[in-house]
C-alpha positions in Angstrom: 29.4 12.0 42.7 26.7 10.4 41.2 22.9 11.3 42.2 20.5 7.7 42.2 17.4 7.6 41.7 14.7 8.9 44.2 13.2 5.7 45.1 17.2 4.3 45.1 18.4 7.2 47.1 19.4 5.2 50.6 19.7 8.0 53.4 23.0 7.3 55.2 22.7 6.1 58.9 22.8 8.1 62.1 26.5 9.5 63.2 27.9 8.2 66.3 26.7 11.7 68.1 23.2 11.0 67.0 22.6 7.5 68.3 24.4 8.9 71.5 21.5 11.3 71.4 18.7 9.1 70.6 20.1 6.9 73.7 19.7 9.5 76.0 16.0 10.3 74.3 14.8 7.1 74.5 16.0 6.6 78.2 14.3 10.1 79.0 11.1 9.0 78.0 11.1 5.4 79.4 11.6 7.9 83.0 8.9 10.1 81.5 6.8 7.5 81.1 7.1 5.5 84.3 6.1 8.9 86.0 3.2 9.2 83.9 2.4 5.4 85.1 3.0 6.2 88.3 0.5 9.4 88.3 -2.3 7.5 86.5 -2.2 4.7 88.9 -2.4 7.2 91.8 -5.1 9.1 90.2 -6.5 5.4 89.5 -7.2 7.1 85.5 -7.6 3.4 83.8 -9.0 4.5 80.4 -8.9 1.1 79.2 -10.7 -0.8 81.7 -9.4 -2.8 85.1 -5.5 -3.1 84.7 -2.9 -6.1 84.8 -0.7 -6.4 87.9 1.6 -3.8 88.7 4.9 -5.7 87.1 3.1 -6.2 84.0 2.2 -2.3 84.0 5.8 -2.2 83.9 6.8 -4.2 81.4 4.3 -2.4 78.9 5.4 0.6 79.7 9.1 0.2 79.5 8.5 -2.4 76.6 6.7 0.6 74.6 9.2 3.1 75.5 12.7 1.9 75.7 13.1 0.9 71.8 13.2 4.5 71.0 17.0 4.1 71.9 17.6 2.3 68.5 14.8 4.4 66.6 17.5 5.5 64.0 19.9 3.1 63.9 17.1 0.6 63.1 13.8 2.3 62.2 12.1 -0.3 60.6 12.9 -2.7 63.2 12.1 -0.4 66.0 8.7 0.5 64.1 7.4 -3.2 64.2 8.6 -3.6 68.0 6.9 -0.9 69.2 3.8 -1.4 66.9 3.4 -4.8 68.4 4.3 -4.0 71.8 1.9 -0.8 71.6 -0.8 -3.4 70.9 -0.5 -5.6 73.0 -0.3 -2.8 76.1 -4.0 -1.5 74.9 -5.2 -5.1 74.6 -4.0 -5.9 78.2 -5.5 -2.1 79.7 -2.0 -1.0 80.5 -3.0 2.4 82.0 -0.1 4.6 80.7 -1.3 5.7 77.2 0.1 9.1 77.1 3.9 8.7 76.3 3.1 5.7 74.8 1.2 7.0 72.0 3.9 9.5 71.6 6.4 6.7 70.7 4.3 5.3 68.4 4.2 8.3 66.8 8.0 8.8 66.8 8.8 5.5 65.1 6.5 6.0 62.5 8.2 9.8 61.6 11.7 7.6 62.2 11.0 5.1 59.8 9.9 7.3 57.0 12.4 10.2 57.7 15.3 7.6 58.1 14.3 4.2 56.9 17.4 3.3 53.9 14.9 1.4 52.0 12.2 4.1 51.4 9.7 1.6 49.4 10.0 -0.6 51.9 9.7 1.4 54.9 6.7 3.0 53.1 4.6 0.0 52.9 5.4 -0.9 56.8 4.1 2.3 57.7 1.2 2.0 55.6 0.7 -1.7 57.1 1.2 -0.3 60.8 -1.4 2.4 60.0 -3.9 -0.1 59.0 -3.4 -2.4 61.7 -3.8 0.2 64.4 -6.8 1.5 62.9 -8.1 -2.2 62.4 -7.2 -2.6 65.9 -9.2 0.1 66.7 -12.6 -1.1 65.1 -11.9 -4.4 66.8 -11.7 -2.4 70.5 -14.7 -0.4 69.8 -16.4 -3.8 68.8 -15.4 -5.3 71.5 -16.2 -2.4 74.1 -19.2 -1.2 73.0 -21.6 -4.1 74.5 -19.8 -3.1 77.9 -20.3 0.7 78.4 -22.1 1.6 81.6 -25.7 3.0 80.8 -24.9 6.2 83.1 -21.5 7.0 80.9 -23.3 9.4 78.6 -25.7 10.8 81.3 -24.2 14.6 80.5 -24.3 14.2 76.7 -26.4 16.8 75.1 -25.5 17.0 71.7 -27.1 16.0 68.8 -25.2 12.6 67.7 -25.5 9.7 69.4 -22.9 9.7 72.4 -21.3 6.2 71.6 -20.8 7.3 67.6 -19.6 10.8 68.7 -17.1 8.9 71.3 -16.0 6.5 68.3 -15.5 9.3 65.5 -13.7 11.2 67.9 -11.2 8.3 68.6 -10.7 7.7 64.8 -10.2 11.3 64.0 -7.4 12.0 66.9 -5.7 8.6 65.6 -6.3 10.2 61.9 -4.5 13.1 63.0 -1.9 11.6 65.0 -0.7 9.2 62.5 -1.1 10.7 59.5 1.0 13.8 60.7 3.6 10.9 61.8 3.5 9.6 58.3 3.9 13.1 56.2 6.4 14.3 58.2 8.4 11.4 57.9 8.3 11.9 54.2 8.5 15.4 54.6 12.3 14.3 56.3 13.1 12.3 53.8 12.5 14.7 51.1 14.8 17.3 52.5 17.4 14.8 53.6 17.3 13.6 49.8 17.3 17.5 48.8 20.4 17.9 50.9 22.2 15.1 49.5 21.2 16.3 45.5 22.7 19.9 46.5 26.0 18.4 48.3 26.4 16.3 45.3 25.8 19.5 42.7 27.9 21.4 44.7 30.9 18.4 44.8 30.0 18.3 40.6 30.4 22.3 40.4 33.4 22.2 42.5 35.1 19.0 40.3 34.1 21.1 37.2 35.8 24.1 38.3 39.1 22.3 39.3 38.9 20.7 35.7 38.5 24.0 34.5 41.4 25.6 36.5 43.3 22.4 34.9 42.3 22.9 31.6 43.0 26.9 31.6 46.8 26.1 33.1 47.4 23.2 30.5 46.1 25.8 27.9 48.6 28.4 29.2 51.5 25.4 29.0 50.4 24.8 25.8 50.4 28.6 24.8 53.7 29.2 26.3 55.5 25.9 24.7 53.9 27.1 21.5 55.3 30.4 22.1 58.7 29.3 22.8 58.8 27.0 20.1 58.0 29.7 17.6 60.5 32.6 18.8 63.5 30.1 20.0 63.2 27.8 16.8 63.3 30.3 14.7 65.8 32.6 15.7 67.8 29.5 16.3 67.6 28.2 12.9 68.6 31.5 11.7 71.5 31.4 13.8 72.6 28.2 13.1 72.2 28.7 9.4 74.5 31.9 9.8 77.3 30.2 11.9 77.6 27.9 9.6 78.0 30.0 6.6 80.5 32.0 8.8 82.2 29.1 8.9 82.1 28.2 5.4 83.9 31.9 4.4 85.6 32.4 7.7 89.1 32.6 6.0 88.5 33.6 2.5 86.1 36.1 2.8 86.2 37.9 6.3 83.7 40.4 5.1 81.0 38.1 5.1 82.1 36.2 7.5 81.6 39.1 9.6 78.3 40.0 8.5 77.4 36.6 8.9 78.2 37.4 13.0 76.7 40.2 12.9 73.3 38.8 11.6 74.1 35.8 14.3 74.4 38.7 17.2 71.3 40.3 16.2 69.0 37.3 16.3 70.6 36.5 19.4 69.2 39.9 20.7 66.1 39.6 18.8 65.3 35.7 20.7 66.6 37.5 24.3 63.9 40.2 23.9 60.9 37.9 23.1 61.7 35.7 25.7 62.4 38.5 28.4 58.8 40.1 26.7 56.9 36.5 27.2 58.4 35.9 30.7 57.4 39.1 31.6 53.7 38.3 30.4 54.5 35.3 32.8 55.1 37.6 35.8 52.1 39.7 35.3 50.0 39.6 38.4 46.3 37.9 37.8 44.6 41.2 38.7 46.7 43.7 37.1 44.7 45.6 34.4 47.4 46.1 32.2 47.5 44.2 29.0 50.1 41.9 28.3 52.6 43.0 25.5 51.6 41.6 22.0 53.6 39.7 19.6 54.1 40.7 16.3 51.9 41.1 13.5 51.9 40.9 9.8 53.1 44.0 9.7 56.7 42.3 10.9 56.3 39.6 8.3 59.3 41.6 6.5 61.8 41.1 9.6 61.2 37.0 8.7 62.1 37.4 5.5 65.3 40.0 5.8 66.2 37.0 8.4 65.8 34.1 6.0 67.7 36.6 3.5 70.4 37.0 5.6 70.9 33.3 6.4 71.7 33.3 2.5 68.1 32.4 1.1 66.7 34.2 -1.9 64.1 35.7 -0.3 60.9 37.7 -1.6 58.0 39.0 -0.2 55.0 40.5 -2.4 52.0 42.1 -0.8 48.4 41.6 -3.1 45.2 43.2 -2.8 44.0 46.1 -0.4 45.7 45.7 2.8 42.8 46.3 5.6 43.3 46.6 9.5 43.0 43.0 10.5 42.1 41.7 14.2 45.1 41.8 16.6 44.7 37.6 17.1 44.8 37.0 13.6 47.4 39.5 12.5 49.6 37.5 15.0 48.6 34.0 14.0 49.1 35.0 10.4 52.8 36.0 11.4 53.2 32.9 13.7 52.2 30.7 10.8 54.6 32.4 8.4 57.5 32.3 11.2 57.0 28.8 11.5 57.1 28.2 8.0 60.0 30.1 7.3 61.8 28.2 10.5 61.4 25.2 8.3 62.5 25.9 5.6 65.7 26.6 6.9 66.5 23.7 9.0 65.0 21.4 7.2 64.3 22.6 3.2 68.2 22.9 1.9 66.5 25.4 -0.4 67.8 28.4 -2.1 64.9 30.3 -2.8 62.0 31.3 -0.3 58.9 33.1 -1.5 56.3 34.7 0.9 53.0 36.5 0.1 50.2 38.1 2.0 47.1 38.3 -0.1 44.4 40.7 1.1 41.0 38.7 -0.5 37.5 39.6 -0.7 36.4 38.4 2.7 40.0 36.7 3.9 43.2 37.2 4.3 46.3 34.6 3.2 49.8 34.1 3.8 51.7 31.8 1.4 55.3 30.4 1.9 56.9 28.5 -0.4 60.4 27.6 -1.4 62.2 25.4 -3.9 63.9 22.8 -0.8 64.0 18.9 -1.2 60.8 17.3 0.2 60.2 14.0 2.3 56.8 13.4 1.3 53.7 14.4 3.5 54.1 16.3 6.6 54.6 14.6 10.1 51.1 15.3 11.3 52.8 14.9 15.1 55.3 17.9 14.6 55.4 20.5 17.3 55.7 23.1 14.8 52.7 21.6 12.4 50.6 21.1 15.5 50.7 24.9 16.5 49.8 26.0 13.0 47.2 23.9 13.0 45.9 24.8 16.2 46.5 28.2 15.8 44.7 28.5 12.1 41.3 26.7 13.8 40.8 28.9 16.5 40.4 31.4 14.2 38.0 29.0 11.8 40.8 29.1 9.2 42.0 26.7 6.4 45.6 25.5 6.4 47.6 23.7 3.8 50.8 22.0 4.3 52.8 19.5 1.6 54.9 19.3 -1.3 54.2 21.5 -4.2 53.9 19.9 -7.9 57.2 21.4 -9.4 58.9 20.9 -6.4 59.3 22.4 -3.0 57.3 23.1 -0.1 54.2 25.1 0.7 52.8 26.5 3.6 49.6 28.3 3.2 47.1 29.8 5.8 43.6 31.5 5.1 41.5 33.1 7.6 38.2 34.6 7.3 37.6 38.2 8.0 34.7 39.9 9.9 33.0 42.5 7.6 34.0 45.3 9.8 37.9 44.5 8.5 37.3 45.9 5.0 38.7 49.6 5.1 41.9 49.9 2.9 45.3 50.6 5.5 47.2 53.7 3.6 47.7 54.2 0.3 47.5 50.9 -1.9 50.5 49.6 -3.3 51.7 47.9 -6.6 52.5 44.7 -5.3 54.4 43.9 -8.4 56.7 46.6 -7.3 57.0 45.5 -3.8 58.1 42.0 -4.9 60.4 43.2 -7.0 62.1 45.2 -4.3 62.1 42.3 -2.4 63.9 40.1 -4.9 66.5 42.4 -5.8 68.2 42.0 -2.6 71.1 40.1 -2.6 71.9 37.3 0.1 74.9 38.2 2.5 76.1 34.6 3.3 
């Protein structure tokens, strides 16, 4: 919902219930005006001079008040009709003045409060008010010479009585017409603000709905990414092991048995991780228990071991002084490494796999290389690559994916570390020792 500029906003018309209410109010005011006319005639209170005939008096009384039944449905037309008829009744000296003046006040107010074109309503109201004061001046100019000489015999004030009467009439009309204009403006502004509040509330509800949709979409993407990482890696390992088992099943039962054991272990690990993820999904939104965490850099050696079990000559090297990593960074580094190892198993037809973890001064880096075949540039639409880029960019890191100059493929991700992540964890190891230990293991199949 958009909010139009203030002067261009058009107030919606009255509801059916409001129009029905106006009908009854207009009829009630007309009835009271007829009662007021009867009382004025009975009391002989002909303040404007000799009155017209009785039927004409009835006509003017009804003509001024009855249009109130349309005051909110056609506010500007009602204003013009009542104003013209009011001046005509005054010119004809109709004796009913109380409810006629109230009707004029009401239509000026309604035109300001309910006029859909506020600029036009303002011009018409100002025009009607100016016309009323013009008519008042004409009336005074016409009647001043016909005032009886004994009309002010009891006057004792310092102001000339004729001037005092005219000033009093002007002040009464200023207050009456001024308040009608002011209250109309106030009502229109209040309606405008209510509309703006409703529009803002609608925008807020829409924003909240969009935020919920984005949250759901983000959660779906996260779940899809986790499923891709877990299922693709373990299924790839099982596929490689099954292929190795098939090739050596007849001539080397021991290696086939080892491959089947690796398949069994990968299947159990995949099921455990899927069960963990489903447990997170089933967790109630109000539960305070923290969800189980995924693997971190400390589990990268398991990925290397699985790759080695799948038949690759896999090595792992850790360089620099290990530091305590934020949990999210540690998990992301593990997932990036897992995806890189999975791609090597599935697509590279590699024999060598080298995984390195480097703890730099202000960064931590994981570097996965192999000697497999390459098909040029990485597929930017691949789900694995998209997942890696999203994970790395979420930590303001850098990701490098592509073929190496000497052959093979490289995935390198670098994550910046906060100043607090500088303390080494555990005793410092010689990186070469660990690298050599990992390289010395024989492949099982």
